[in-house]
N, C-alpha and C positions, 0 to 999 in steps of 0.2 A: 614764567609763563604758565598759567593755569588753563587747562582745557575745560572750557565751559561751553556746552553745546547751545543752551539758550542765548548766551551772550554772543556767540559767533553767528547764530542764525539771525538775531536781531541786527547785529551790525551788517551783515551781508544785505539783508532786505532794506535797511535804511540806506545804505550805499546805493543800491539799485534805484531807489526812489530819487535819491540826490542826482544821480547820473541821469536819469529819465527826464528830471526837471531841467537839468542843464541842456540835455540834448534837444528837448522841445523849444526852449528859448533860442538856442543857436539856430534851429531850423527855421524858426519863425521871424527872427529878427530882420532878415533881409526884406520881409514883406511890410514891415512897420514903417508907416510914413509919419504918423503922430510922434512928435518929439518927445512929449510928456510920456507916452507909453513906452517908447524906446528907452528913456531914462529909468523908468520903473522896472522894466525888464532886465536891463543892465544890473540894477541893483539886486533883483531877485537872483539872477544868474550868480553873482559874487556870493550871496548867502547860501545857495546850493553848494557852491565850491568850498566855502568855509566848513560847511557841515561835513563834506567829504573828506577834507583834510583832517578834521577831527576824528572821524572814523579811522582813517589811515593810521593816525597817531595811536588810538586806542587799540586797534586791532592785535598787534604783536603781543599785548598782555595776555591774550586768550588763545591764540593759535598761531601757527606759522602761515606764511604766504601773504596774500593780499586780499582784501575784500572783494567780493563779487560785483561786477559791474553789469550794465545792461549788454546783452549779446548784440552781435552785428545784426542779427535777424530783427531784434526789437528796435534797433536804431533805424533800420530800413522801414519797418513798418510804422514807426513814429513819423519819419520824414514823409512816407507815402501818404499817411492818413492826413498830415498837415497839408500836403499838396493838393490832395482830392478835395478837402473841405475849404480850401481857399482858392480853388480854380476859378470859381465865378464870383466870389465875394472876398476881397482882400481888406474889407473895411476895418477900422480900428475896433468896432463892435464885435465883429465875427472873430478876430484874432483873440480879443479879450474873452470872448465865450469859450473858445477852444481851450485856451490856457486855464480858464476857470474850471472846465470839466476835468482837466488832468490834475489840477491842483486838489480838487475835491477828492478825487481817487487817492492821492497821496496822504490827505488828511485821514481818510477812512483806514488805509493801511498803517499809519502811524498810531491812531487810536487803538486798532486791534493790537498792535504790538505793546502799547501801554497796558491794555486791559487784560491781555491773555498770556503774556509771557513774563515769567518771573526772572528779573535780571538784576545785576548789582546797580548801585545808585548812580554810578558815572554813566552808564548806558542809558538808565531811566532818565536822567536829566538830558542827555543828548536827544533821546527820542522826543522828550517834551520840547525841546528847543526847535526840533524839526517841525512838530505840529504847530507850535506858536508861530513859526516863520511863515508856514503855508497859510495858517488862518489869517495872518497880516496880509499875506499877498492876495487872498481872496478879497478882503476889504478894499485893498487898492485897485484890483482889478475890476470890480463891480463898477467903479467910477468911469470906466471906459466902455461899458455897455451901451 
């Protein structure tokens, strides 16, 4: 195990993003009536889960413990935000819009990690996979607006 601060930091941030994506999809799925959107979100959820699994597999190479996840407070705030923003509008378009906003934030964070953190190639590839996955999700979600 090599203690690499940048690598650990990037893996922690990436895992928080993957957890946030899973949480948001989990919270919104019960509101989704459109079967095509439900299928798309289920696929996206699995991709976030796969990224998180890869992070958990890589993490012990750099430090002890487990990667950081979203806090209970962040989960509550995500749930509350979704509840408030869908209180009067649970349409497919509104749900897609909310998820697009969150996904775009994830892309921005992922790009910052790629552009400003020097990491080894394994982690750089994982961050690129995360960003690519989210960019694909944006293209898919746009069709539901």
